[in-house]
Each structure stands twice: as structure tokens, then as C-alpha cells.
C-alpha positions in Angstrom: 3.7 10.1 1.9 7.0 8.9 0.5 7.6 6.5 3.4 4.1 5.1 3.1 4.4 4.7 -0.6 7.7 2.9 -0.3 6.2 0.5 2.2 3.4 -0.2 -0.2 5.9 -0.8 -3.0 8.0 -3.0 -0.8 5.1 -5.2 0.3 3.7 -5.3 -3.3 7.0 -6.6 -4.7 7.4 -9.1 -1.8 3.9 -10.5 -2.7 4.9 -10.7 -6.3 2.1 -8.3 -7.5 2.5 -6.0 -10.4 1.2 -2.4 -10.0 -1.7 -3.4 -12.3 -2.6 -6.4 -10.2 -2.6 -4.5 -6.8 -4.5 -1.6 -8.4 -7.1 -4.1 -9.6 -7.4 -5.7 -6.2 -7.6 -2.3 -4.5 -10.2 -0.9 -7.0 -8.0 2.0 -8.1 -6.2 2.9 -11.3 -2.6 1.7 -11.8 -1.6 5.3 -12.4 -3.0 6.3 -9.0 -1.2 3.5 -7.3 2.1 4.4 -9.1 1.7 8.0 -7.8 0.9 6.7 -4.2 4.0 4.5 -4.3 6.2 7.4 -5.4 4.8 9.8 -2.8 3.2 12.1 -5.3 -0.4 11.6 -4.1 -2.2 10.7 -0.9 -5.2 8.5 -0.5 -8.4 8.3 1.4 -8.9 6.0 4.3 -11.1 3.5 2.3 -8.4 3.3 -0.3 -5.7 2.7 2.3 -7.8 -0.1 3.8 -8.4 -1.7 0.4 -4.6 -1.6 -0.3 -3.6 -3.1 3.1 -6.3 -5.8 2.7 -5.1 -6.7 -0.8 -1.5 -6.8 0.5 -2.6 -8.8 3.6 -0.6 -6.7 6.0 -1.2 -4.6 9.0 -1.8 -0.8 9.0 1.2 -0.6 11.4 3.5 -2.2 8.9 2.4 0.1 6.1 2.7 3.2 8.3 5.8 2.4 10.4 7.5 -0.5 8.6 7.1 -2.7 11.6 4.4 -4.7 13.4 3.4 -3.3 16.8 2.6 -5.7 19.6 -0.3 -5.0 21.9 0.9 -4.9 25.5 
């Protein structure tokens, strides 16, 4: 969870979003997002999808830190 949280944080900062802004876009509380980013809490699949959509990035990047190419 810490790695996933750090990837979310990295992409959030890259996009110039505050915790509050990303939480609003993902329809979660800013405290919950803070806990996710710090590896203290997990999240449901729908929450993961809302976060990745708000960050406009792939699931692969959030999970692995890289984009996987289809062969």
C-alpha cells in the first residue's frame, strides 16, 4: 500500500493538485486520501478507478510506476 500511495502522491503533485482537490475529484475525503498516500489505508476498486481517472493516468503506472506496453 505504501508504494501505491507514493505513486498517487507523485502523480498528484505532478498534476499540481492539492490533496483537497484530488479528494474532491475522486469523491473521497481529504483525510482518506492522505491516509492512502501514506500507506495507512487501502481502498476499494471503485475508489482506485476514481483516483486514476482524476489523475488521468493508467492503472499500470499507479501500481508499478511504469506504463506497460501491450505486445
